[in-house]
N, C-alpha and C positions, 0 to 999 in steps of 0.2 A: 126495581130489583137491584140489590147491591151485591157486589162480590165480597167474599170474606177476606181475601188477601189482596196484595197489590195488583191492580189490573194489568200493569205492564208485565208482570211475571206470567200471568195467564195468557196474555196476548202473544208473548214470545214462545210460550210452550205449545200453543195450539197448532195443529196441522190437520190436513184432511186425511182421514183414515178409511181404508176400504176393506180391511181384513179384520174381522171381529171374532171374538170367542163366542161360541154358542151358549156359554154359561149365562145364567141369569145375573142381572145387576143385583148386588147385595141389597137386602131390604132397607138398610139405613141410608145407603146412597140413593136408592129409588125414592125414599121418603123426602130427602133433601131436594131432589130434582122436582118432585111434585110440588113441594113448597115454593120452589123458584117459579114454576109455572103459574101457581096461584097468585104470585106477587107480580106477575108480568101482564098487566091488564090495560095500560094506557100509554100511547106513544107520546113523544114530545110535541106532536101536533094536535093532540087531543083525541085521536081516534081510540075507540074501545077495541080491545083485543082479548082473545082467550087462547091459551095454549094447553096442550095435554101431551102426555106420553102414551103412545099407542104401541102395544106389543103385537107382533105378527109372527105366527109359527111357521117360518120357512124351514124347508128340509135342511138338516145339518150338513154343512160342507158343500152345499150346492151353490155355485155362483148365481146371483140374482141380478137381473137387469131391471131396475126400477124405473129407469128413464134412459136418457142418452148420455149419461155421464159415467160410462164404463160399468164394470161389474163389481158388485160388492159381495163379499163372502160372509155368510152368517149374520146378515142384518136382522136384528130382532126387535130393537126399540127405536122409536122415532119421536122427535119433537114435531108436532103438527099443530098449526094454529089457524086462526081466522081473525080478520080485522075488518072493521066497518069501511065501506067504500068512501073514498074522498080523493082529491087530486094528489094528496101527499101520502096516501095509505101505503103504497109500495115501499117508500122510504121508511115509514114508521114500522112496517113489518120487519124489514131488514135490521133496523135498529134494535127491536125487541128480541128477535130470534138470536141475534149475535150475543146478547147478554146471556141467554140460556146456554148457548154454545160455550161461552167462556166459563160459566158456572160449572158445566160438566167437565171442562178442562181442569179447573181447580180441584175437582174431585178425583182426578186421575183417569177419567174416561176419554175414549176417543169419539170424534164426531166427524161428520162429513155433510156439508151443505149439498142440497139437490134442488136446483131451480127448475129442472125438467123432471117430472115424475108422472106416473100413471095414477090419476085420482081414484081409479077403481079400487086401488089397494086400500083406500081410506074412506069407506062409506060412513064411518063414524062422524065425519065432518059434515054438518048440515047447515042450512041457512044460506043467505045470499051474500055473506062476507067474502073477502078475498083470501085465498091461500096460495100465494105466489111461489112458495118454496117450503121445503121441509128440511129436517136434518136428522141423519142417523146418529144414534148415540149408543155406546156400549163399551164393554171391556175389549181392549185392543189385543190382537195377536201380532206376532212378528210379520212384517210385510213379506209377501211372496214375490218371486222374481217378476211375475206379471205386473204387480203393482209398482214395483221399482221402475220397470220399463215405461209404464204409463206416466208416472210422475216425471220421469226424465223427458219423455216426448212432449209433454205439455208445459215443461219447465215450471212445475207446480210450486217449487220452493224459490223461484227466482222473482225478484222485484226490480223494477226499473229504477234508475238513478233518480234521486229526489229532484233534480233539475227538471225532470219531465212533469212533475206534479205540482210544485210549490212556487208561487210567484209573489212579487212584492209590488203592490200598487196597480200593476197591469200585467198582461201576459207577455210583455217584452223583457221583463226583468226577473230572473230566477231569485228565489229567496234563499240566501245562504244560511248555513247552520248558525253562524255567529249572529246574524241579523235576526234570526228567529227568536233568539233569547230564551225566555222561560217557556216558550211554546215549542221548542225544538223536540222535546220528547213526545208531546201529544202528536206532532206531525209525523215523527218516526213510527209511532204506534199505529197511526193511520196507514202509513205506507206498507206496513206488514200485514194488513188485512187481507182476507180471502175475497175473491171476486169471481164472477161467472166466467169460466174458461180462463181464469187468471188474466183477464183483460185490463184490470187496474184502470178503470175509466175515470177516476176522480181527478179533478184539477182544482187547486185551491189558490185563491188570491187573497193575500193579506191587505186589508184596507187600513184606513186611519184608526188609531186607537185599538189596535189588535182585534179588529173585527175580521173574521175569516169567511170569505165568500166561497161556498162550495159549488163547483160547476161539474158537469158531466160531459165527457167526450164520448160520442157514439163510436165505439171501437169496432163492434160487430153489429150489423143491422138486425140480425135475428135475435140477439140478446136484447137490443133496445125495443124491438117490436113486442117481445114477450114480457117486458117490464123488468128484466133482470138487472140492467144497468141502474135502474132506480133503486132496486133492492141493494145493490152494491153501495150506493151512496149512503143508504141507511146504515150499513155495516161500518163504513168510514166514519159516520157521525158517532156511532157507539164507541169506536176505538179512540177517537179524538176526545170526546167528552170524558170518558173514563180516565184517560191519562191526564187530562187537564184537571179534573177534580182531585186526582191523586196528588197533584202538585199544588192543591189549594187554589186553583184558578177557576172561579165560578163563572158561569155564563148561561145563556139561554139561546134557543133556536128561534129564528124568525125568517119568514120568507119576505125579504125586502131586496129586490133586484137592484144592484148598484149600476146596472146598465153600462157595463164595460164594453169596449170593443172586443169582440170574441173571435177566436180562431174558428176555422171551418168545423162543422159538425160538433159544436160545443154549446151546451145550454146551461143557463143558471138554474140552481136548485134550491139552496138554502144558505143561511148565514149564521155564524156563531157570534153573539154579542157578549162581551164581558159584562158582568154586573158586580 
């Protein structure tokens, strides 16, 4: 699936929305979202996926607790998908669903990732595939005071300094903006990505020839155990690749561990190879 506008613009505009209008998504926008779902069928690792928009008739104005990620007001539409099982499926799912989230952002709609949710809400999803997360999508309403307090409490809009995430050659040397060169913007777009509990688990090491090795730091054990950190890496991949291609920097994803000396609770996941 491709975005219609500059990916960096959609990435900067995206935020997690918890207060929605009960109004229906206009038919033309819903058609475009369904077309995006129909075009989102294969991860960069080769897994097959399917996504759909599911509408749920919740009572108007009633806060709904779909999982353990706070209350959502007037949630009506949801991106829900399934992906074939494999060792990389969780990353692949995060990569694909974030493309849909950014497409909805382009169309002026609000979204909110949910890694913990009650599957009983979605009996439409059948089969033995994985559904590690969903995303609410809909028309936004002005944030209420409770949402503002929640966002402040979890520092939803805060991102750590780039020196926490990006390294050059090994984990002992931070990658400066100037040394990142043409990959500075793809790395910045990665840094702005959403993550489970805003844990920002990605750690990236640039290797020889602008190969970027994506590692995952286990920030919270419960998120790691549920596979949420793996989904977060998929989101990071989506942001990085979209911004790289925006700058005419082509590449491909491969799982080829460089076997670097790793900090504690850090694991290798995937690498971007320029082509």
